[in-house]
C-alpha positions in Angstrom: -75.8 -64.3 -62.9 -76.9 -62.1 -60.0 -80.2 -64.4 -59.9 -77.4 -67.4 -60.6 -75.5 -66.5 -57.0 -79.0 -65.9 -55.0 -79.9 -69.0 -56.2 -76.1 -70.5 -54.7 -76.4 -68.7 -51.4 -80.1 -69.8 -51.2 -79.0 -73.5 -51.8 -76.4 -73.0 -49.5 -78.8 -71.8 -46.7 -80.4 -74.3 -47.2 -78.3 -76.7 -46.7 -76.5 -75.7 -43.5 -80.1 -75.3 -41.7 -81.1 -79.3 -42.9 -77.1 -79.9 -41.6 -78.1 -77.9 -38.7 -81.4 -79.3 -38.0 -80.0 -82.8 -38.2 -77.1 -82.0 -35.6 -79.5 -80.8 -33.5 -81.7 -84.5 -33.2 -78.4 -86.2 -32.9 -77.6 -84.0 -30.2 -80.9 -84.7 -28.5 -80.7 -88.3 -29.1 -76.8 -88.8 -27.9 -78.5 -86.6 -24.9 -80.9 -89.2 -24.2 -79.2 -92.5 -24.5 -76.0 -91.0 -22.2 -79.0 -90.8 -19.6 -80.5 -94.1 -20.3 -76.4 -95.0 -20.3 -76.0 -93.0 -16.8 -78.9 -95.0 -15.5 -77.9 -98.8 -16.6 -74.4 -98.1 -14.6 -76.1 -96.6 -11.4 -77.9 -100.2 -11.8 -75.2 -102.3 -12.4 -73.2 -100.1 -9.6 -75.7 -101.0 -6.6 -75.7 -104.4 -8.1 -72.0 -105.2 -8.2 -72.0 -103.6 -4.5 -75.1 -105.6 -3.0 -73.0 -109.2 -4.9 -69.5 -107.5 -3.4 -71.9 -107.9 0.4 -72.9 -111.2 -0.2 -69.6 -112.4 -1.2 -68.0 -110.8 1.7 -70.7 -112.5 4.2 -70.2 -116.1 2.4 -66.2 -115.3 2.8 -67.1 -114.6 6.2 -69.1 -117.7 7.2 -67.0 -120.4 5.1 -63.7 -118.9 7.6 -66.0 -119.3 10.5 -66.8 -123.1 9.8 -63.4 -123.8 8.4 -62.4 -122.5 11.8 -64.9 -124.3 13.8 -63.6 -127.0 12.2 -60.5 -127.3 13.5 -61.0 -126.2 16.4 -63.3 -128.9 17.1 -62.1 -132.3 18.7 -62.1 -135.4 16.5 -65.3 -137.2 17.7 -65.1 -140.4 16.0 -62.2 -142.4 13.9 -61.7 -145.0 12.2 -59.6 -148.3 12.3 -58.6 -151.1 10.5 -59.7 -154.6 11.4 -59.4 -158.2 10.3 -62.5 -160.3 10.4 -62.4 -163.6 9.0 -59.9 -163.0 6.4 -60.7 -159.9 5.7 -60.1 -156.2 5.6 -62.8 -154.0 7.8 -63.0 -150.4 9.3 -64.4 -150.3 13.0 -66.0 -146.7 13.6 -65.5 -145.9 17.0 -67.4 -142.9 18.8 -69.5 -142.5 15.9 -70.5 -138.6 15.9 -74.0 -138.3 17.0 -74.5 -141.6 18.5 -73.8 -139.9 21.9 -77.4 -138.4 21.3 -79.2 -141.6 21.0 -83.0 -140.1 21.0 -81.8 -137.2 18.5 -81.7 -140.2 15.5 -84.1 -140.8 13.8 -84.8 -143.7 12.1 -86.9 -144.8 9.5 -90.0 -147.2 9.3 -90.8 -149.8 7.5 
């Protein structure tokens, strides 16, 4: 009987030891995974901050462009005229025509 009791105790001790080793192995694996996730979080945070800066710059640029477009008076106008019984649009003061030396016309 004492042998059976000692064998049961030895078996329980072995089971606890194996369970403890499994727990340590899992703990170490979770710690490694946690470190990997922290590194990923840092990388994603940095990327998000850069994207936020680019968005801010783009928004500022679009605001400036829209403000400039509103502040600039229209340089050209289109009016509808009748030519030989047809309705035709006539462009007055076309944009860029005040600087003909800068115009590039295709050759050929």
